[in-house]
C-alpha positions in Angstrom: 17.2 17.6 0.0 14.0 17.3 2.0 10.7 16.9 -0.6 7.5 19.7 -0.1 10.0 21.4 1.5 9.3 24.4 -0.7 5.3 24.5 0.4 4.1 27.0 2.9 2.9 24.6 6.3 3.7 21.6 4.6 3.4 20.1 8.2 -0.4 20.0 7.8 -0.2 17.5 5.5 2.1 15.3 6.5 1.5 12.3 9.3 5.1 11.8 9.1 7.0 14.2 6.7 9.7 13.4 4.5 13.3 13.4 5.4 16.3 15.4 4.3 18.5 13.3 1.7 21.7 14.0 1.3 24.9 12.1 -0.3 25.8 10.3 2.9 21.9 9.1 2.8 21.2 5.4 2.4 22.1 4.8 -1.3 18.3 2.5 -1.1 16.6 5.7 0.3 18.3 8.1 -2.3 17.2 6.1 -4.8 13.6 5.6 -4.5 13.9 9.7 -3.4 15.1 10.4 -7.0 11.4 10.9 -7.8 10.9 12.7 -11.0 14.1 13.2 -12.5 14.4 16.3 -14.5 16.4 16.5 -17.5 17.8 19.8 -18.3 19.9 20.1 -22.0 23.3 21.0 -21.5 23.0 23.8 -24.2 20.4 26.3 -22.1 22.4 29.5 -21.3 21.9 29.6 -18.2 21.9 26.2 -16.3 22.8 27.5 -12.8 19.6 29.9 -12.7 17.8 26.7 -14.5 19.4 24.7 -11.3 18.2 26.9 -8.5 14.7 28.0 -9.8 14.0 24.3 -10.3 15.4 23.1 -6.9 12.8 26.0 -5.6 10.3 24.7 -7.2 10.5 21.2 -5.6 13.1 19.2 -8.1 14.6 17.1 -5.8 16.9 15.4 -9.1 17.7 17.0 -12.2 20.2 15.7 -15.4 22.4 18.1 -16.9 23.0 16.6 -20.4 24.7 16.5 -23.1 23.4 13.2 -24.9 20.3 13.2 -27.4 18.9 16.6 -26.5 22.3 18.4 -27.8 22.9 18.2 -31.6 26.2 17.2 -32.8 27.0 20.9 -33.8 26.4 22.4 -30.5 27.9 20.2 -27.9 31.0 21.8 -27.6 29.2 24.8 -26.9 27.1 22.8 -24.5 30.5 21.3 -22.7 31.7 24.6 -22.5 28.2 25.8 -20.7 27.9 22.9 -18.7 31.8 23.0 -17.2 31.1 26.4 -16.3 27.7 25.5 -14.1 29.3 23.7 -12.2 32.1 25.3 -11.4 29.7 28.2 -9.9 27.6 25.0 -8.1 30.2 23.6 -6.7 32.0 27.0 -5.5 28.9 29.1 -4.9 26.2 26.9 -3.3 25.9 24.7 -0.6 26.1 21.2 -1.7 23.2 20.4 1.2 20.5 22.4 -0.7 21.3 21.2 -4.4 19.2 18.2 -5.8 20.9 15.2 -6.9 22.5 16.3 -10.0 23.8 14.4 -12.8 25.9 14.5 -16.0 24.7 12.4 -19.2 27.2 12.1 -21.1 27.5 10.1 -24.9 29.9 7.7 -24.3 33.2 5.9 -21.7 35.6 8.1 -24.4 33.1 11.0 -24.1 33.0 10.5 -20.0 36.9 10.6 -19.4 37.2 13.1 -21.8 35.2 15.6 -19.4 36.7 14.3 -16.1 40.1 15.4 -17.5 38.6 18.6 -19.1 36.7 19.3 -15.9 39.1 18.3 -12.9 38.8 17.7 -9.1 36.6 20.5 -8.7 33.2 21.3 -10.6 32.7 17.4 -10.1 31.8 18.6 -5.9 28.6 19.6 -7.2 27.5 16.3 -9.1 26.0 13.2 -7.6 26.9 11.0 -10.4 26.8 10.5 -14.2 23.8 9.2 -16.1 25.4 5.8 -18.8 23.3 6.1 -22.1 22.8 2.2 -24.7 24.3 0.6 -21.6 24.8 -2.5 -21.9 27.7 -4.8 -21.4 28.7 -7.3 -23.9 29.9 -4.3 -26.5 32.6 -3.8 -23.4 31.4 0.1 -23.0 29.8 -0.9 -19.4 33.3 -2.1 -18.3 34.8 1.3 -19.6 31.9 3.4 -17.8 33.1 1.8 -14.6 37.1 2.0 -15.5 36.7 5.4 -15.6 34.1 5.8 -12.6 37.0 4.1 -11.0 39.8 6.3 -11.7 37.3 9.5 -11.3 36.2 8.0 -7.7 40.3 6.9 -6.5 40.8 10.5 -5.2 37.4 11.2 -3.9 35.6 10.2 -0.6 32.4 9.8 1.7 29.5 11.7 -0.1 31.9 13.0 -3.0 31.9 9.3 -4.5 30.0 10.3 -7.6 27.2 7.0 -8.8 26.0 5.9 -12.0 22.4 5.8 -13.7 22.8 3.3 -16.3 20.1 3.9 -19.3 18.9 0.6 -20.8 17.7 1.7 -24.3 19.4 -1.0 -27.3 18.1 -2.2 -29.4 19.3 -5.5 -27.9 16.8 -5.3 -25.4 14.3 -4.4 -27.4 14.8 -7.5 -30.1 12.9 -10.2 -28.2 15.7 -13.0 -29.5 18.9 -11.3 -27.5 16.6 -9.4 -24.7 17.6 -12.6 -22.1 20.9 -12.7 -23.2 21.7 -8.8 -22.9 19.8 -8.2 -19.5 21.5 -11.1 -17.7 24.5 -9.3 -18.6 23.7 -6.0 -17.8 23.0 -7.8 -14.5 25.4 -9.7 -13.9 27.8 -6.3 -14.3 25.4 -4.4 -12.5 25.3 -6.7 -9.4 29.4 -6.5 -9.3 29.1 -3.0 -8.9 26.3 -2.4 -6.7 27.6 0.1 -4.8 28.3 2.4 -7.9 24.9 2.0 -8.7 22.2 4.3 -7.7 19.4 3.2 -9.9 18.8 2.2 -13.8 16.6 3.7 -16.1 14.8 2.4 -19.4 15.3 5.0 -22.7 11.7 4.3 -24.0 12.2 7.0 -26.8 15.3 5.1 -28.0 13.6 1.4 -26.9 10.3 2.5 -29.2 12.7 3.7 -32.2 13.9 0.3 -33.0 10.1 -0.4 -34.3 8.9 3.1 -35.4 7.0 3.8 -32.9 6.3 6.9 -30.2 2.9 6.9 -28.1 0.6 9.4 -28.0 0.0 11.2 -24.9 -3.5 9.5 -23.8 -1.9 5.9 -24.4 1.1 5.3 -22.1 4.1 2.9 -21.8 2.2 0.0 -20.7 -0.3 0.0 -23.1 2.1 -0.4 -25.8 3.0 -3.6 -25.9 6.0 -4.2 -27.3 7.2 -1.7 -24.5 5.4 -3.3 -22.1 6.7 -6.5 -22.4 10.5 -5.1 -22.2 9.4 -3.4 -18.9 8.7 -6.5 -17.4 11.8 -8.4 -18.7 13.7 -5.5 -16.7 11.7 -5.4 -13.9 12.2 -9.1 -13.6 16.0 -9.1 -14.0 17.0 -6.2 -12.3 14.4 -5.3 -9.9 13.6 -8.7 -7.9 12.5 -7.6 -4.4 15.5 -9.1 -2.9 18.4 -8.6 -4.8 17.7 -5.6 -7.2 17.9 -2.6 -8.3 15.7 0.5 -8.1 14.3 0.8 -11.9 13.0 4.3 -13.1 9.9 4.8 -14.8 10.3 5.8 -18.6 10.2 9.0 -20.1 6.9 11.1 -20.2 8.0 13.7 -23.1 4.9 15.6 -23.5 4.8 19.4 -23.0 1.3 20.5 -21.5 -1.7 20.2 -24.0 -4.8 20.7 -25.0 -5.1 17.9 -27.4 -7.1 14.8 -26.8 -9.0 11.5 -28.7 -9.7 9.5 -25.9 -11.7 10.0 -22.9 -10.3 10.8 -19.7 -9.6 8.4 -17.0 -9.1 10.7 -14.2 -11.8 10.5 -11.6 -14.3 13.7 -10.7 -14.7 12.3 -7.2 -11.6 13.4 -5.6 -11.5 16.6 -7.1 -15.0 17.1 -5.3 -14.3 15.8 -2.1 -10.9 18.0 -2.6 -13.6 21.1 -3.3 -11.4 22.1 -6.6 -13.1 20.7 -9.9 -11.1 23.8 -11.5 -7.8 21.7 -10.6 -9.4 18.6 -12.8 -10.2 20.9 -15.5 -7.1 22.5 -15.6 -5.2 18.9 -15.7 -7.7 17.7 -17.8 -6.4 20.9 -20.4 -3.0 20.6 -20.0 -3.0 16.5 -20.7 -1.8 15.5 -17.6 -4.2 12.8 -16.8 -2.0 10.8 -18.9 1.1 11.2 -16.9 -0.9 10.2 -13.8 -1.9 7.1 -15.2 1.1 6.4 -16.2 3.2 7.0 -12.8 0.2 4.9 -11.0 0.7 2.2 -13.7 4.7 2.2 -13.1 4.2 1.8 -9.6 2.0 -1.4 -9.9 4.7 -2.9 -12.5 7.6 -2.2 -9.9 8.5 0.8 -11.2 10.3 4.1 -8.6 10.0 7.3 -9.7 10.1 8.6 -13.4 12.3 10.9 -15.9 10.2 14.0 -17.0 11.1 16.7 -19.4 9.0 20.1 -18.3 9.0 21.7 -14.9 5.3 21.0 -14.6 5.2 17.2 -14.4 7.2 17.3 -11.5 4.5 18.1 -8.8 2.6 15.5 -10.2 5.4 13.0 -9.8 5.9 13.9 -6.2 2.0 14.0 -4.9 1.5 10.5 -6.6 4.4 9.1 -4.9 3.4 10.5 -1.3 2.4 7.2 1.0 -1.3 7.7 2.3 -2.2 7.0 5.7 -4.1 3.7 4.3 -0.8 2.2 2.7 1.2 3.5 5.5 -1.3 1.2 8.4 -1.2 -1.7 6.2 3.1 -1.7 5.6 2.8 -1.0 9.3 0.9 -3.8 10.5 2.7 -6.1 8.1 5.7 -5.6 9.3 4.5 -6.1 13.0 4.0 -9.6 12.4 7.2 -11.9 11.8 5.6 -14.6 12.4 3.0 -14.5 9.4 -0.6 -15.1 9.1 -3.6 -12.5 7.8 -5.3 -9.7 9.0 -7.9 -7.6 7.8 -6.7 -4.3 7.2 -7.4 -1.2 9.4 -9.5 0.2 6.8 -11.8 -2.6 6.2 -11.4 -3.5 2.7 -8.5 -5.7 1.9 -6.4 -8.7 3.5 -3.0 -8.2 4.8 -1.1 -11.6 4.0 2.0 -10.6 6.3 4.7 -12.9 4.3 3.6 -12.2 0.9 3.7 -8.6 1.3 6.1 -8.2 3.4 8.6 -6.6 0.6 6.2 -4.4 -0.8 5.9 -3.1 3.3 9.6 -2.5 3.0 9.3 -0.8 -0.2 6.2 1.3 1.1 8.6 2.5 4.2 11.8 3.4 2.3 9.2 5.9 0.2 7.3 7.4 3.3 11.3 7.9 4.4 11.5 9.6 0.9 8.3 11.5 0.5 6.2 11.7 3.8 3.1 9.8 5.0 -0.5 12.2 4.7 -2.9 13.1 6.8 -6.0 10.7 6.7 -7.8 13.4 4.5 -4.8 14.5 2.4 -5.1 13.1 -1.1 -3.0 14.2 -3.9 -5.3 16.3 -5.4 -4.6 18.1 -2.1 -0.7 17.8 -2.9 -1.5 19.5 -6.1 -3.1 22.2 -5.1 0.1 23.4 -2.8 2.8 21.8 -5.2 1.5 23.3 -9.2 3.1 26.5 -9.8 
């Protein structure tokens, strides 16, 4: 899989093009390359077509969901459809052109039952398993890994399945239990680091603890009880030297023209690109809120995002491309191991070599996954090419 490979003349957009990412790639690169992880309910009637179509449109990671997106009464049918889809994907498709594909289950016991039902071959289509409501204190985390060990015992190399735990339980939302819960999760995941691709935050379940739901013109970072959780998750699990990639919470809003607050989507980048019509389109569909949340996600230590609509994918990916300014700053920081300071080549900031070293390394990893745009290309140009 390679981001933006679906665009015509994509080479003209990039100073450095995105790298190919496969199951044998560096796990750190795979985690960053997840980008916009698109959830697909397992109850949909033609999952193979959905996977093919969304991959062709640029989705690099998809989750076939058997948890909250499927009603309890529909679960048997959804399991049957997911099984059929995985069998076809495993036998008919070249794994090199599939996205990173994951299965979201309901519990360790559910995962064990599905593994026994599917057998080995359908699992070849998967990159890993998404583990909802993940905790360490209730024993579910250990049970998940126990099933994973049995599955991976017969697999090798790029066929091993990785996991993405979702942090979304009330004990994480409640302040009095949060630190202990997160510490236990960190201890368990650190011991199983080779099996963990990334950590995800379940903002919808966390919000439900207080009966909250954010509107499309506010971000998770504007909702203080959610923002405090995100900060603590990054502090515990997303540290620069020994942490995990922590993905941004789901953007759950469909395209809509409803608006309460004035937009914060600047006009200038669209004027410079000669496409004010694109700005109007983004505003009419309510996507300025998503763009702002993606920017705030990265500023708060999050990488990538969970999305539920195909049109969300190109917006997240356009915002993930490393700019020439970011790349030049990161290159200069990493080139001087002895430390010191120097002005940015862009003349608008000071680069401090030691304090900015971890940021520069993360930026270079994102550059490998999403490429580096040419100096005259902005996210507006990428959106022009990417939006269907």
